[in-house]
C-alpha positions in Angstrom: -59.4 -37.3 -17.5 -59.1 -33.6 -17.0 -56.6 -34.5 -14.5 -54.3 -36.7 -16.7 -54.6 -34.1 -19.5 -53.7 -31.1 -17.1 -50.7 -33.4 -15.4 -49.6 -34.1 -19.1 -49.5 -30.3 -20.2 -47.6 -29.5 -16.5 -45.0 -32.3 -17.3 -44.5 -31.2 -21.0 -44.2 -27.5 -19.5 -41.8 -28.4 -17.2 -39.8 -30.5 -19.6 -39.9 -27.4 -22.2 -38.4 -25.1 -19.1 -35.7 -27.7 -18.6 -34.4 -27.7 -21.9 -34.3 -24.0 -22.3 -32.6 -23.9 -19.1 -30.2 -26.0 -20.1 -29.6 -24.1 -23.6 -29.0 -21.0 -21.5 -26.6 -22.6 -19.4 -24.4 -24.0 -22.5 -24.9 -20.4 -23.9 -23.3 -19.0 -20.1 -20.6 -21.3 -20.6 -19.5 -20.3 -23.8 -17.4 -17.4 -23.3 -16.4 -14.3 -25.7 -13.6 -11.7 -25.3 -15.2 -8.6 -24.0 -13.0 -6.3 -26.4 -13.5 -8.6 -29.5 -16.7 -10.5 -29.1 -14.7 -13.6 -30.3 -14.8 -17.1 -28.6 -12.6 -17.5 -25.6 -10.1 -19.8 -25.6 -9.1 -19.5 -29.3 -6.1 -20.0 -31.3 -3.8 -17.2 -33.0 -0.2 -17.1 -34.2 2.5 -14.6 -33.0 3.0 -12.2 -35.7 6.7 -11.4 -35.4 10.0 -13.4 -34.4 10.2 -11.1 -31.3 7.1 -11.0 -28.9 7.4 -9.6 -25.3 4.9 -11.5 -23.0 4.3 -9.4 -19.9 2.7 -10.1 -16.3 -0.2 -8.0 -17.0 -2.2 -5.9 -19.6 0.1 -2.9 -20.3 3.8 -1.8 -20.9 4.3 -1.0 -17.6 4.0 -4.6 -16.3 7.5 -6.3 -16.6 8.4 -8.6 -19.2 7.9 -12.3 -18.4 8.9 -13.8 -21.6 10.4 -13.2 -25.2 9.0 -15.5 -27.9 11.5 -15.8 -30.7 9.5 -18.0 -33.1 6.9 -15.9 -35.7 3.7 -17.9 -36.4 3.8 -19.7 -33.0 0.5 -21.0 -32.1 -0.9 -19.7 -28.8 -4.1 -19.6 -27.3 -6.0 -16.5 -26.2 -7.7 -17.1 -23.0 -8.6 -13.4 -21.9 -8.8 -10.0 -23.2 -8.5 -6.3 -21.8 -8.8 -3.6 -24.3 -5.7 -3.9 -26.7 -4.3 -6.8 -24.8 -4.5 -10.7 -25.0 -3.8 -13.2 -22.2 -2.2 -16.0 -24.2 -1.3 -19.7 -23.1 1.3 -21.4 -25.1 2.2 -24.9 -25.5 4.1 -25.4 -22.5 0.9 -23.9 -20.5 2.8 -20.6 -19.7 0.5 -17.6 -19.6 1.2 -13.9 -20.3 -0.1 -10.9 -21.7 0.6 -9.6 -25.4 -0.6 -6.6 -27.2 -2.9 -7.4 -30.1 -0.7 -6.0 -32.8 1.7 -8.9 -32.1 -0.8 -11.4 -32.9 -2.5 -12.7 -35.9 -5.6 -14.4 -36.8 -4.0 -16.9 -39.1 -3.9 -20.4 -38.0 -0.5 -22.4 -37.4 0.5 -25.6 -35.5 3.6 -27.1 -34.1 4.6 -30.3 -34.5 4.4 -32.1 -31.0 5.5 -35.9 -32.2 9.2 -36.9 -33.0 8.0 -37.3 -36.7 4.6 -36.5 -37.9 3.2 -38.3 -40.8 1.5 -36.0 -43.5 -1.0 -37.7 -45.5 -2.4 -37.2 -49.0 -6.1 -37.1 -47.9 -8.0 -36.7 -44.4 -9.4 -40.1 -44.6 -10.0 -43.5 -46.2 -6.8 -45.1 -48.3 -4.3 -42.5 -47.6 -0.7 -42.4 -48.7 2.1 -41.0 -46.9 3.5 -37.5 -48.7 6.1 -36.7 -46.4 7.0 -36.1 -42.5 7.7 -33.1 -40.6 10.0 -33.3 -37.4 9.1 -32.0 -33.4 8.9 -28.3 -32.9 8.4 -27.3 -36.6 5.8 -25.0 -37.1 3.3 -25.2 -39.9 0.4 -23.0 -41.5 -2.9 -24.9 -41.2 -5.4 -24.0 -44.3 -8.6 -26.4 -43.1 -9.3 -28.6 -40.1 -11.9 -31.5 -40.1 -13.0 -33.6 -37.2 -9.7 -35.3 -36.9 -7.2 -34.2 -39.0 -5.8 -30.4 -40.6 -4.4 -29.6 -43.9 -1.2 -28.1 -43.4 1.3 -26.3 -45.6 5.4 -26.3 -44.8 7.3 -25.4 -47.8 6.6 -27.7 -50.7 4.9 -30.2 -48.4 1.1 -30.1 -48.0 -1.2 -32.6 -46.5 -3.3 -33.8 -43.4 -2.2 -34.5 -40.2 -3.8 -35.9 -37.2 -4.6 -33.3 -34.5 -2.8 -35.9 -31.9 0.3 -35.0 -33.7 0.5 -31.3 -32.9 -0.4 -28.1 -30.8 -2.7 -25.5 -32.7 -6.3 -26.8 -33.1 -9.0 -27.8 -30.7 -9.9 -31.6 -30.7 -13.5 -31.1 -32.3 -12.6 -27.8 -34.0 -13.5 -27.3 -37.9 -13.0 -24.7 -40.3 -11.8 -23.9 -43.7 -12.5 -25.7 -46.8 
């Protein structure tokens, strides 16, 4: 009897250690920026209609690309002091000074026509359509849809219709 009890306790102890190790491994996988402590990757928007992407984190590095679309969504994938390594819709990567990025969220439509709905789920009605490459503001995101705004049009877009939010990401209202 004592041996069975000891074996059960030993098993439960090993099980607890396993689950703790799994939790710690998950935390180790969650990357945060060294400069900000914010999650990596994360979406941000370009703060200007002229943003120089450089080959490295500093003005001494040559310009690789010039973006000419304000509010274009990009992912921050690394940080170094005042510089952020970003990735765009086309998977182009480079470095941008943090002053040229905003935390406000935006999306760029990737479908030929994206359907804007009056509500996130249930008995939805079409309130408008937005064409490919149009940049919209994101106000909130649920599991599958985000609340967007572009001029007088406000409604819900499926995450599959744009670039600017991660699949399971939820924020806002």
